[in-house]
Every structure is written in C-alpha cells, then in structure tokens.
C-alpha positions as a Python dict, from the first residue, in 0.01 Angstrom:
ca = {
    (1, 'M'): (0, 0, 0),
    (2, 'L'): (-356, -87, 106),
    (3, 'L'): (-449, -442, 192),
    (4, 'Q'): (-754, -587, 16),
    (5, 'E'): (-961, -552, 335),
    (6, 'E'): (-866, -184, 361),
    (7, 'K'): (-963, -128, -6),
    (8, 'E'): (-1302, -281, 62),
    (9, 'D'): (-1341, -63, 370),
    (10, 'E'): (-1258, 251, 171),
    (11, 'A'): (-1519, 159, -90),
    (12, 'L'): (-1782, 89, 176),
    (13, 'A'): (-1713, 423, 345),
    (14, 'R'): (-1786, 634, 37),
    (15, 'P'): (-2138, 597, -101),
    (16, 'K'): (-2223, 822, -396),
    (17, 'L'): (-2527, 1004, -259),
    (18, 'G'): (-2512, 1337, -441),
    (19, 'Q'): (-2686, 1606, -238),
    (20, 'A'): (-2651, 1403, 82),
    (21, 'A'): (-2273, 1413, 42),
    (22, 'Q'): (-2247, 1782, -53),
    (23, 'P'): (-2575, 1974, -23),
    (24, 'R'): (-2597, 2274, -254),
    (25, 'G'): (-2851, 2513, -399),
    (26, 'R'): (-3221, 2509, -317),
    (27, 'I'): (-3232, 2131, -282),
    (28, 'G'): (-2928, 2136, -55),
    (29, 'R'): (-3085, 2400, 167),
    (30, 'A'): (-3398, 2184, 186),
    (31, 'F'): (-3178, 1894, 297),
    (32, 'G'): (-3035, 2119, 569),
    (33, 'W'): (-3382, 2216, 689),
    (34, 'I'): (-3483, 1848, 708),
    (35, 'W'): (-3161, 1753, 891),
    (36, 'L'): (-3220, 2021, 1154),
    (37, 'R'): (-3542, 1847, 1250),
    (38, 'V'): (-3472, 1481, 1180),
    (39, 'N'): (-3115, 1471, 1316),
    (40, 'G'): (-3184, 1681, 1625),
    (41, 'P'): (-3226, 1382, 1861),
    (42, 'M'): (-2911, 1218, 1720),
    (43, 'N'): (-2711, 1540, 1766),
    (44, 'H'): (-2843, 1568, 2122),
    (45, 'R'): (-2735, 1212, 2205),
    (46, 'A'): (-2393, 1259, 2042),
    (47, 'V'): (-2318, 1584, 2227),
    (48, 'E'): (-2431, 1422, 2550),
    (49, 'A'): (-2205, 1120, 2489),
    (50, 'L'): (-1907, 1345, 2419),
    (51, 'E'): (-1910, 1440, 2791),
    (52, 'M'): (-1746, 1779, 2751),
    (53, 'A'): (-1556, 1915, 3051),
    (54, 'F'): (-1527, 2282, 3139),
    (55, 'G'): (-1272, 2473, 2931),
    (56, 'E'): (-1223, 2209, 2660),
    (57, 'T'): (-1185, 2271, 2287),
    (58, 'V'): (-1393, 2070, 2038),
    (59, 'L'): (-1406, 2028, 1661),
    (60, 'E'): (-1709, 1906, 1467),
    (61, 'I'): (-1633, 1757, 1125),
    (62, 'G'): (-1925, 1783, 882),
    (63, 'C'): (-2137, 2026, 1082),
    (64, 'G'): (-2420, 2052, 826),
    (65, 'P'): (-2667, 2328, 921),
    (66, 'G'): (-2513, 2366, 1268),
    (67, 'D'): (-2752, 2199, 1512),
    (68, 'A'): (-2482, 2015, 1712),
    (69, 'I'): (-2291, 2342, 1745),
    (70, 'V'): (-2597, 2504, 1902),
    (71, 'R'): (-2619, 2218, 2151),
    (72, 'L'): (-2250, 2246, 2239),
    (73, 'V'): (-2291, 2620, 2297),
    (74, 'R'): (-2594, 2561, 2519),
    (75, 'G'): (-2394, 2313, 2724),
    (76, 'G'): (-2174, 2604, 2829),
    (77, 'L'): (-1865, 2391, 2895),
    (78, 'A'): (-1653, 2423, 2581),
    (79, 'R'): (-1403, 2707, 2575),
    (80, 'R'): (-1383, 2698, 2197),
    (81, 'I'): (-1602, 2527, 1935),
    (82, 'V'): (-1472, 2488, 1581),
    (83, 'A'): (-1672, 2329, 1299),
    (84, 'I'): (-1595, 2248, 938),
    (85, 'D'): (-1801, 2139, 638),
    (86, 'H'): (-1701, 2107, 274),
    (87, 'A'): (-2041, 2230, 147),
    (88, 'P'): (-2052, 2613, 122),
    (89, 'D'): (-2431, 2628, 163),
    (90, 'M'): (-2413, 2427, 486),
    (91, 'V'): (-2136, 2652, 620),
    (92, 'E'): (-2354, 2957, 556),
    (93, 'A'): (-2655, 2789, 720),
    (94, 'A'): (-2448, 2694, 1026),
    (95, 'K'): (-2310, 3046, 1054),
    (96, 'A'): (-2660, 3193, 1037),
    (97, 'L'): (-2785, 2956, 1308),
    (98, 'N'): (-2489, 3035, 1534),
    (99, 'R'): (-2447, 3405, 1453),
    (100, 'A'): (-2450, 3524, 1815),
    (101, 'A'): (-2194, 3266, 1934),
    (102, 'I'): (-1965, 3352, 1642),
    (103, 'R'): (-1991, 3723, 1725),
    (104, 'E'): (-1897, 3646, 2086),
    (105, 'G'): (-1590, 3451, 1972),
    (106, 'K'): (-1711, 3115, 2106),
    (107, 'V'): (-1761, 2950, 1766),
    (108, 'D'): (-1553, 2934, 1448),
    (109, 'I'): (-1712, 2772, 1139),
    (110, 'R'): (-1504, 2713, 827),
    (111, 'E'): (-1550, 2573, 476),
    (112, 'C'): (-1301, 2288, 475),
    (113, 'S'): (-1266, 1920, 389),
    (114, 'V'): (-1156, 1671, 653),
    (115, 'S'): (-866, 1591, 419),
    (116, 'E'): (-743, 1953, 427),
    (117, 'M'): (-777, 2050, 793),
    (118, 'P'): (-539, 2339, 878),
    (119, 'F'): (-517, 2269, 1250),
    (120, 'R'): (-193, 2199, 1434),
    (121, 'E'): (-112, 1880, 1617),
    (122, 'G'): (-277, 1851, 1956),
    (123, 'S'): (-532, 2125, 1891),
    (124, 'F'): (-847, 1969, 2037),
    (125, 'D'): (-966, 1784, 2345),
    (126, 'A'): (-1250, 1626, 2147),
    (127, 'V'): (-1359, 1571, 1787),
    (128, 'L'): (-1716, 1492, 1683),
    (129, 'A'): (-1847, 1356, 1351),
    (130, 'V'): (-2224, 1305, 1326),
    (131, 'N'): (-2338, 1107, 1024),
    (132, 'S'): (-2054, 1240, 809),
    (133, 'V'): (-1769, 988, 818),
    (134, 'Q'): (-1922, 787, 531),
    (135, 'F'): (-1854, 1085, 304),
    (136, 'W'): (-1486, 1129, 393),
    (137, 'P'): (-1275, 1106, 75),
    (138, 'H'): (-980, 906, 214),
    (139, 'L'): (-1092, 727, 528),
    (140, 'R'): (-758, 579, 637),
    (141, 'L'): (-564, 905, 592),
    (142, 'D'): (-848, 1118, 727),
    (143, 'L'): (-864, 916, 1048),
    (144, 'K'): (-490, 968, 1092),
    (145, 'S'): (-548, 1343, 1050),
    (146, 'V'): (-810, 1335, 1325),
    (147, 'L'): (-567, 1149, 1551),
    (148, 'R'): (-299, 1412, 1482),
    (149, 'I'): (-513, 1712, 1580),
    (150, 'L'): (-632, 1553, 1905),
    (151, 'K'): (-439, 1615, 2225),
    (152, 'P'): (-286, 1303, 2383),
    (153, 'G'): (-576, 1134, 2558),
    (154, 'G'): (-823, 1332, 2346),
    (155, 'R'): (-1140, 1157, 2235),
    (156, 'F'): (-1313, 1105, 1903),
    (157, 'L'): (-1682, 1026, 1868),
    (158, 'I'): (-1855, 909, 1551),
    (159, 'A'): (-2237, 901, 1549),
    (160, 'M'): (-2417, 719, 1267),
    (161, 'R'): (-2777, 636, 1185),
    (162, 'M'): (-2842, 262, 1199),
    (163, 'T'): (-3052, 257, 884),
    (164, 'M'): (-3021, 61, 559),
    (165, 'E'): (-2932, -261, 738),
    (166, 'P'): (-2714, -458, 690),
    (167, 'R'): (-2496, -194, 521),
    (168, 'A'): (-2496, 35, 827),
    (169, 'R'): (-2381, -249, 1052),
    (170, 'R'): (-2108, -346, 806),
    (171, 'R'): (-1991, 15, 802),
    (172, 'C'): (-1975, 16, 1182),
    (173, 'E'): (-1768, -302, 1176),
    (174, 'M'): (-1538, -139, 922),
    (175, 'L'): (-1489, 163, 1147),
    (176, 'L'): (-1415, -61, 1445),
    (177, 'R'): (-1126, -203, 1238),
    (178, 'A'): (-1016, 128, 1086),
    (179, 'L'): (-984, 327, 1410),
    (180, 'P'): (-723, 98, 1575),
    (181, 'N'): (-539, 71, 1242),
    (182, 'A'): (-514, 453, 1239),
    (183, 'G'): (-368, 455, 1592),
    (184, 'F'): (-674, 505, 1813),
    (185, 'V'): (-702, 315, 2140),
    (186, 'E'): (-995, 220, 2368),
    (187, 'V'): (-1218, 183, 2061),
    (188, 'T'): (-1573, 90, 2157),
    (189, 'M'): (-1923, 104, 2014),
    (190, 'E'): (-2264, 135, 2171),
    (191, 'E'): (-2611, 168, 2025),
    (192, 'A'): (-2868, 415, 2148),
    (193, 'T'): (-3233, 472, 2064),
    (194, 'T'): (-3337, 832, 2009),
    (195, 'R'): (-3685, 966, 1948),
    (196, 'A'): (-3645, 937, 1572),
    (197, 'M'): (-3397, 654, 1506),
    (198, 'R'): (-3143, 406, 1631),
    (199, 'V'): (-2789, 544, 1648),
    (200, 'A'): (-2442, 389, 1666),
    (201, 'L'): (-2188, 573, 1882),
    (202, 'I'): (-1827, 474, 1808),
    (203, 'F'): (-1556, 602, 2043),
    (204, 'G'): (-1178, 617, 2018),
    (205, 'K'): (-893, 801, 2191),
    (206, 'R'): (-551, 928, 2097),
    (207, 'P'): (-296, 740, 2311),
    (208, 'I'): (-196, 941, 2619),
    (209, 'W'): (174, 877, 2554),
    (210, 'A'): (168, 1043, 2211),
    (211, 'G'): (353, 1374, 2206),
    (212, 'G'): (285, 1695, 2019),
    (213, 'P'): (246, 2069, 2078),
    (214, 'Y'): (-76, 2198, 2221),
    (215, 'D'): (-98, 2506, 1997),
    (216, 'A'): (-468, 2559, 1952),
    (217, 'F'): (-527, 2696, 1604),
    (218, 'V'): (-370, 2807, 1280),
    (219, 'A'): (-468, 3166, 1208),
}
C-alpha cells in the first residue's frame, strides 16, 4: 500500500505530454530530430558522468533517437550497450543511427517499456536514463526493476533538464526520496551547466552486498 507521499510522487513523475512521452508518426520523428540537436550536450554530460570502465555492460532506458548510444560507442569502453524505448518510431531511429555498431554486435536496441524489461538479475554494470524517468508508468516498481538488473555495486544515473521551475526541482526532490525507498544507496545529486541548458544528475547504486546471478541477457 502506497503512503500519501508516495502517491503524490507517482503523480508528479507522470506528466501527460503526448508526443513527448511516446513520439510517433511524422510529428514524433520531428521530435526525435529536435532531440538529437537540443539534447546532445545533456547526453554528452550524462555519458561522461557515468564514468564507464573498460569491459562494462550498460543499459539506456528511454534511448529516443539514439544519441547517447552513439556517444557510448565512441567512448570505446563498454563491452555491450543495450537500449530500450517504448516508442517504435524512436527505436527505428536509434537503430538507423547506430546501424554499424548493431551490425558489429556492440549494440542491441529493443522496443520495450521499463516496466517490462526482460533482463535477468545482475545483468548490467550501469544503467542510464536521460530525461525519461518522468514518463515511467510505475515509478516505485520501475526503480525496483532497475535495482534488480544492476550488478551488486552497479550504478544508476538519471539526467533531467532543469526547466519548468519549480516543478523540475520538486521532481528531483521526489527522486531523491524514491531511490533510497527502492533500495538504492549512495544517492546524490549534482547540477551541471551544458551549452544548451542546466541539467540535474542524480546517482544511486545497488548495494554491494546484494546477491544475484550475473547472467548477462535473456535471449
């Protein structure tokens, strides 16, 4: 049973923004084109903050048109990059942008909701969500799913635009409560200024003492 504060947090986390939540058709593709250019600096800062180490596996939740995936590939450190998005048009755009890396077996992009992730426990060293967590359908349960698929000690990074104040700051405060409630530890937040906008970077880790198999992926 959710406490009143948790109910308010769930409501705050899910704005009804139509195409922004699930881009589709010609308008959705236009959104994707805009995001490639506007969100580029935010994706760059988020990938940089993730501090990937050589040979790690990473999942991006809500990959949009695939810009952060490109940046992870260019970094050359990740052994395996998996990305999901629940919008079919964005999945196709991300696949087109990362066609060569997919062909080489470095990248796997799937149409999938965060609430229906098919990955086994302990699959990833790192999980990244750039400006997507506000669209997750069941925040409390979805955060627990992210915790489950991280390896013990694995890290989770949420990047969000600090626009529409004070709502954006209230959403950050909500996430700083929700992450520890879901089981994350070492939860912190920092703000960074990119070329185009101010960004909040919220970090959390799966506790190192949590167990679980390290099987990488479900076929």
